[in-house]
DSSP file (Angstrom, degrees, kcal/mol; ACC not computed):
  #  RESIDUE AA STRUCTURE BP1 BP2  ACC     N-H-->O    O-->H-N    N-H-->O    O-->H-N    TCO  KAPPA ALPHA  PHI   PSI    X-CA   Y-CA   Z-CA
    1    1 A X              0   0    0      0, 0.0     2,-0.6     0, 0.0    32,-0.2   0.000 360.0 360.0 360.0 144.1   91.8   82.0  111.4
    2    2 A X        -     0   0    0     30,-0.7    27,-3.5    28,-0.3    28,-0.7  -0.914 360.0-174.2 -98.8 119.7   93.0   78.6  112.2
    3    3 A X  E     -A   28   0A   0     -2,-0.6     2,-0.6    25,-0.3    25,-0.2  -0.933  27.5-141.1-125.7 137.7   91.2   76.2  109.8
    4    4 A X  E     -A   27   0A   0     23,-3.0    23,-1.7    -2,-0.4     2,-0.3  -0.874  32.1-131.6 -91.4 119.1   91.0   72.5  109.4
    5    5 A X  E     +A   26   0A   0     -2,-0.6    21,-0.2    21,-0.2     3,-0.1  -0.541  31.2 178.9 -76.7 133.6   91.0   71.8  105.6
    6    6 A X  E     -     0   0A   0     19,-3.6    -1,-0.1     1,-0.3     3,-0.1   0.003  37.8 -27.8-109.6-144.4   88.3   69.4  104.4
    7    7 A X  E    S-     0   0A   0      1,-0.1    18,-3.1    17,-0.1    -1,-0.3  -0.247  71.1 -88.2 -76.0 159.5   87.2   68.0  101.1
    8    8 A X  E     +A   24   0A   0     16,-0.2    16,-0.3     1,-0.2    -1,-0.1  -0.477  44.4 175.7 -64.5 131.9   87.6   69.6   97.7
    9    9 A X  E     -     0   0A   0     14,-2.9    70,-2.4     1,-0.3     2,-0.3   0.819  53.1  -6.9-104.5 -52.5   84.6   71.8   96.9
   10   10 A X  E     -Ab  23  79A   0     13,-1.6    13,-2.9    68,-0.2     2,-0.4  -0.995  39.5-155.1-153.8 150.7   85.3   73.6   93.6
   11   11 A X  E     -Ab  22  80A   0     68,-2.6    70,-1.9    -2,-0.3     2,-0.5  -0.997  19.6-173.2-127.0 125.3   87.7   74.4   90.8
   12   12 A X  E     -Ab  21  81A   0      9,-2.8     9,-3.2    -2,-0.4     2,-0.9  -0.973  14.3-151.1-125.4 117.1   87.2   77.6   88.8
   13   13 A X  E     -Ab  20  82A   0     68,-2.5    70,-2.6    -2,-0.5     2,-1.5  -0.789   6.7-158.7 -90.2 106.2   89.2   78.4   85.7
   14   14 A X  E  >> -A   19   0A   0      5,-1.9     5,-1.9    -2,-0.9     4,-0.8  -0.680  13.1-172.8 -84.7  88.9   89.4   82.2   85.5
   15   15 A X  T >45S+     0   0    0     -2,-1.5     3,-1.1     1,-0.2    -1,-0.2   0.889  75.6  46.1 -56.1 -52.0   90.2   82.3   81.8
   16   16 A X  T 345S+     0   0    0      1,-0.3    -1,-0.2    -3,-0.1    -2,-0.1   0.797 115.9  46.8 -67.2 -27.5   90.9   86.0   81.3
   17   17 A X  T 345S-     0   0    0     -3,-0.5    -1,-0.3     2,-0.1    -2,-0.2   0.522 105.4-128.6 -88.6  -6.4   93.1   86.2   84.4
   18   18 A X  T <<5 +     0   0    0     -3,-1.1     2,-0.3    -4,-0.8    -3,-0.2   0.923  67.4 125.3  56.0  46.3   95.0   83.0   83.4
   19   19 A X  E   < -A   14   0A   0     -5,-1.9    -5,-1.9     2,-0.0     2,-0.4  -0.919  54.7-147.6-132.3 156.6   94.3   81.6   86.9
   20   20 A X  E     -A   13   0A   0     -2,-0.3     2,-0.5    -7,-0.2    -7,-0.2  -0.997  16.0-156.2-123.0 124.1   92.8   78.5   88.5
   21   21 A X  E     -A   12   0A   0     -9,-3.2    -9,-2.8    -2,-0.4     2,-0.5  -0.888   7.6-165.2-103.2 126.6   91.0   79.0   91.8
   22   22 A X  E     -A   11   0A   0     -2,-0.5     2,-0.4   -11,-0.2   -11,-0.2  -0.951   3.4-165.4-116.5 128.1   90.7   75.9   94.0
   23   23 A X  E     -A   10   0A   0    -13,-2.9   -14,-2.9    -2,-0.5   -13,-1.6  -0.924   4.0-171.4-117.9 136.6   88.3   75.8   97.0
   24   24 A X  E     -A    8   0A   0     -2,-0.4   -16,-0.2   -16,-0.3     2,-0.1  -0.909  28.6-112.5-119.6 150.7   88.2   73.4   99.9
   25   25 A X  E     +     0   0A   0    -18,-3.1   -19,-3.6    -2,-0.3     2,-0.3  -0.494  45.8 175.0 -71.5 153.8   85.6   73.0  102.6
   26   26 A X  E     -A    5   0A   0    -21,-0.2     2,-0.4    -2,-0.1   -21,-0.2  -0.988  25.9-143.2-157.7 164.2   86.9   73.9  106.0
   27   27 A X  E     -A    4   0A   0    -23,-1.7   -23,-3.0    -2,-0.3     2,-0.3  -0.986  32.6-107.4-131.2 142.1   86.1   74.3  109.7
   28   28 A X  E     -A    3   0A   0     -2,-0.4   -25,-0.3   -25,-0.2     3,-0.1  -0.541  22.8-155.4 -64.5 127.7   87.4   76.9  112.2
   29   29 A X  S    S+     0   0    0    -27,-3.5     2,-0.3    -2,-0.3    -1,-0.2   0.807  81.0   8.9 -74.1 -30.6   89.7   75.0  114.6
   30   30 A X  S    S-     0   0    0    -28,-0.7     2,-1.1     2,-0.2   -28,-0.3  -0.969  87.2-103.3-146.3 156.6   89.1   77.6  117.2
   31   31 A X  S    S+     0   0    0     -2,-0.3     2,-0.4    -3,-0.1    -3,-0.0  -0.002  85.0 105.8 -79.0  36.4   86.7   80.5  117.5
   32   32 A X        +     0   0    0     -2,-1.1   -30,-0.7   -30,-0.1     2,-0.3  -0.940  34.2 142.3-116.8 138.0   89.3   83.2  116.7
   33   33 A X        +     0   0    0     -2,-0.4     2,-0.3   -32,-0.2     9,-0.1  -0.962  12.3 158.4-160.1 164.5   89.6   85.0  113.4
   34   34 A X        -     0   0    0     -2,-0.3     7,-0.1     7,-0.1     9,-0.1  -0.978  42.2 -50.3-173.4-177.2   90.4   88.6  112.3
   35   35 A X        -     0   0    0     -2,-0.3     2,-0.2     5,-0.1     5,-0.1  -0.269  48.3-175.8 -69.7 157.7   91.7   90.9  109.6
   36   36 A X    >   -     0   0    0      3,-0.2     3,-1.6     5,-0.1    -1,-0.1  -0.678  48.2 -67.2-138.3-167.6   94.8   90.2  107.7
   37   37 A X  T 3  S+     0   0    0      1,-0.3    -2,-0.1    -2,-0.2     3,-0.0   0.711 132.0  40.8 -63.6 -20.4   97.0   91.9  105.0
   38   38 A X  T 3  S+     0   0    0      1,-0.0     2,-0.4     2,-0.0    -1,-0.3   0.190 108.9  66.7-113.2  16.6   94.3   91.5  102.4
   39   39 A X    <   -     0   0    0     -3,-1.6    -3,-0.2     1,-0.1     3,-0.1  -0.999  43.9-176.0-141.0 140.6   91.2   92.4  104.5
   40   40 A X  S    S+     0   0    0     -2,-0.4     2,-0.3     1,-0.3    -5,-0.1   0.707  83.0  22.9 -98.4 -29.2   89.9   95.5  106.2
   41   41 A X        -     0   0    0     -7,-0.1     2,-0.4     2,-0.0    -1,-0.3  -0.999  62.6-175.9-142.8 139.5   86.8   93.9  107.8
   42   42 A X        +     0   0    0     -2,-0.3     2,-0.3    -3,-0.1    -7,-0.1  -1.000  14.8 151.0-137.6 133.8   86.0   90.3  108.7
   43   43 A X        -     0   0    0     -2,-0.4     2,-0.4    -9,-0.1    -9,-0.0  -0.984  39.4-119.6-156.3 155.2   82.8   88.8  110.2
   44   44 A X        -     0   0    0     -2,-0.3     2,-0.3     0, 0.0    -2,-0.0  -0.792  34.7-174.7 -93.2 139.4   80.8   85.6  110.2
   45   45 A X        -     0   0    0     -2,-0.4     2,-0.1     2,-0.0     5,-0.1  -0.948  28.2-106.7-132.8 153.8   77.3   85.8  108.8
   46   46 A X    >   -     0   0    0     -2,-0.3     3,-2.0     1,-0.1     4,-0.2  -0.412  41.7-106.0 -70.1 155.8   74.3   83.5  108.5
   47   47 A X  G >  S+     0   0    0      1,-0.3     3,-1.3     2,-0.2    -1,-0.1   0.857 120.7  54.9 -54.4 -39.0   73.7   82.1  105.0
   48   48 A X  G 3  S+     0   0    0      1,-0.2    -1,-0.3     3,-0.0    -2,-0.0   0.600 106.8  53.0 -74.3  -8.2   70.6   84.4  104.5
   49   49 A X  G <  S+     0   0    0     -3,-2.0    -1,-0.2     2,-0.1    -2,-0.2   0.283  73.4 133.2-106.5   9.2   72.8   87.5  105.3
   50   50 A X    <   -     0   0    0     -3,-1.3     2,-1.8    -4,-0.2     3,-0.2  -0.431  57.9-134.8 -63.0 126.9   75.5   86.8  102.8
   51   51 A X    >   +     0   0    0      1,-0.2     3,-2.2    -2,-0.2     4,-0.5  -0.545  30.1 178.0 -83.3  76.6   76.2   90.2  101.0
   52   52 A X  G >  S+     0   0    0     -2,-1.8     3,-1.3     1,-0.3    -1,-0.2   0.826  74.5  54.8 -52.3 -40.7   76.3   88.6   97.5
   53   53 A X  G 3  S+     0   0    0      1,-0.2    -1,-0.3    -3,-0.2    -2,-0.1   0.664 104.4  56.1 -70.9 -14.9   76.8   91.9   95.6
   54   54 A X  G <  S+     0   0    0     -3,-2.2     2,-0.5     2,-0.0    -1,-0.2   0.474  76.0 110.7 -95.1  -3.3   79.9   92.6   97.8
   55   55 A X    <   -     0   0    0     -3,-1.3     6,-0.1    -4,-0.5    -3,-0.0  -0.626  60.6-150.5 -76.3 123.8   81.8   89.4   96.9
   56   56 A X        +     0   0    0     -2,-0.5     2,-0.4     1,-0.1    -1,-0.1   0.802  69.2  47.6 -69.9 -33.4   84.7   90.5   94.8
   57   57 A X    >>  -     0   0    0      1,-0.1     4,-1.5     0, 0.0     3,-0.7  -0.905  66.4-139.7-122.3 138.9   85.3   87.5   92.6
   58   58 A X  H 3> S+     0   0    0     -2,-0.4     4,-2.7     1,-0.2     5,-0.2   0.822 105.3  62.2 -59.1 -32.1   82.9   85.3   90.5
   59   59 A X  H 3> S+     0   0    0      1,-0.2     4,-2.4     2,-0.2    -1,-0.2   0.873 102.1  50.4 -64.0 -35.8   84.8   82.2   91.7
   60   60 A X  H <> S+     0   0    0     -3,-0.7     4,-2.5     2,-0.2    -1,-0.2   0.892 110.7  48.4 -67.8 -40.1   83.9   83.0   95.3
   61   61 A X  H  X S+     0   0    0     -4,-1.5     4,-2.6     2,-0.2     5,-0.3   0.931 111.9  50.6 -63.2 -46.3   80.2   83.3   94.4
   62   62 A X  H  X S+     0   0    0     -4,-2.7     4,-1.9     1,-0.2    -2,-0.2   0.936 114.5  42.7 -56.7 -50.6   80.4   80.0   92.4
   63   63 A X  H  X S+     0   0    0     -4,-2.4     4,-2.5     1,-0.2    -1,-0.2   0.914 115.0  48.7 -66.1 -43.8   82.0   78.1   95.3
   64   64 A X  H  X S+     0   0    0     -4,-2.5     4,-2.4     2,-0.2     5,-0.2   0.904 110.1  50.8 -66.5 -41.6   79.8   79.6   98.0
   65   65 A X  H  X S+     0   0    0     -4,-2.6     4,-2.2    -5,-0.2    -1,-0.2   0.926 113.7  45.3 -61.3 -43.9   76.6   78.9   96.2
   66   66 A X  H  X S+     0   0    0     -4,-1.9     4,-2.8    -5,-0.3     5,-0.2   0.879 110.2  54.7 -68.4 -37.0   77.6   75.3   95.6
   67   67 A X  H  X S+     0   0    0     -4,-2.5     4,-2.7     2,-0.2    -2,-0.2   0.945 110.6  45.4 -58.8 -47.5   78.7   74.9   99.2
   68   68 A X  H  X S+     0   0    0     -4,-2.4     4,-2.2     2,-0.2    -2,-0.2   0.899 113.8  49.0 -65.6 -40.9   75.3   76.0  100.5
   69   69 A X  H  X S+     0   0    0     -4,-2.2     4,-1.6    -5,-0.2    -1,-0.2   0.930 113.7  46.5 -62.6 -45.5   73.5   73.8   98.0
   70   70 A X  H  X>S+     0   0    0     -4,-2.8     5,-2.4     1,-0.2     4,-0.9   0.915 111.2  51.6 -63.3 -43.7   75.6   70.8   99.0
   71   71 A X  H ><5S+     0   0    0     -4,-2.7     3,-0.7    -5,-0.2    -1,-0.2   0.913 109.9  49.3 -60.3 -43.3   75.2   71.5  102.7
   72   72 A X  H 3<5S+     0   0    0     -4,-2.2    -1,-0.2     1,-0.2    -2,-0.2   0.833 115.0  44.8 -64.9 -32.2   71.4   71.7  102.3
   73   73 A X  H 3<5S-     0   0    0     -4,-1.6    -1,-0.2    -5,-0.2    -2,-0.2   0.499 111.7-120.1 -90.6  -4.8   71.4   68.4  100.4
   74   74 A X  T <<5S+     0   0    0     -4,-0.9     2,-0.3    -3,-0.7    -3,-0.2   0.848  73.2 112.7  70.8  34.7   73.8   66.6  102.8
   75   75 A X      < -     0   0    0     -5,-2.4    -1,-0.3    -6,-0.1     2,-0.1  -0.835  60.1-143.2-132.0 171.2   76.4   65.9  100.2
   76   76 A X        +     0   0    0     -2,-0.3   -68,-0.1    -3,-0.1     2,-0.1  -0.592  34.2 168.9-134.7  71.4   80.0   67.0   99.3
   77   77 A X        -     0   0    0    -11,-0.2     2,-0.5    -2,-0.1    -7,-0.1  -0.324  33.8-122.1 -78.2 164.8   80.2   67.1   95.5
   78   78 A X        -     0   0    0     -2,-0.1     2,-0.4   -68,-0.0   -68,-0.2  -0.944  25.8-158.3-107.9 132.0   83.1   68.6   93.5
   79   79 A X  E     -b   10   0A   0    -70,-2.4   -68,-2.6    -2,-0.5     2,-0.4  -0.936   9.9-176.2-118.2 131.4   82.1   71.5   91.1
   80   80 A X  E     +b   11   0A   0     -2,-0.4     2,-0.3   -70,-0.2   -68,-0.2  -0.987  16.4 137.2-130.8 134.5   84.2   72.5   88.1
   81   81 A X  E     -b   12   0A   0    -70,-1.9   -68,-2.5    -2,-0.4     2,-0.3  -0.958  38.6-123.8-157.1 174.0   83.6   75.4   85.7
   82   82 A X  E >>  -b   13   0A   0     -2,-0.3     3,-1.6   -70,-0.2     4,-0.7  -0.875  36.0-106.0-122.0 164.3   85.4   78.2   83.8
   83   83 A X  T 34 S+     0   0    0    -70,-2.6     3,-0.3    -2,-0.3   -69,-0.1   0.729 116.6  61.1 -64.0 -22.8   84.5   81.8   83.9
   84   84 A X  T 34 S+     0   0    0    -71,-0.3    -1,-0.3     1,-0.2   -70,-0.1   0.732 108.5  43.5 -75.2 -21.1   82.9   81.7   80.4
   85   85 A X  T <4 S+     0   0    0     -3,-1.6     2,-0.5     1,-0.0    -1,-0.2   0.513 101.0  80.7 -99.8  -6.0   80.3   79.2   81.6
   86   86 A X     <  -     0   0    0     -4,-0.7     2,-0.5    -3,-0.3   -28,-0.0  -0.892  55.1-171.4-109.6 124.4   79.5   80.9   84.9
   87   87 A X              0   0    0     -2,-0.5    -3,-0.0     1,-0.1    -2,-0.0  -0.942 360.0 360.0-109.4 132.7   77.1   83.8   85.2
   88   88 A X              0   0    0     -2,-0.5    -1,-0.1     0, 0.0    -2,-0.0   0.530 360.0 360.0 -59.4 360.0   76.9   85.6   88.6
């Protein structure tokens, strides 16, 4: 996918993995996207069809939930947490 990077959305400190995951808002630059070296299947879904139980990482759930809340409220906040404070 060709993506235009937007504002900072979330920072998630994955303590046990010794990683920091940083998420930005983005928009598709063009309506083309597809599988890559780390994906077998790719599709766009409406918010009410998100397969929450299939999302591999807690950081992705954290960022996506905050993105949807911010979008509904018409704001672009920055959200920060660590894995010990976030429950799926």
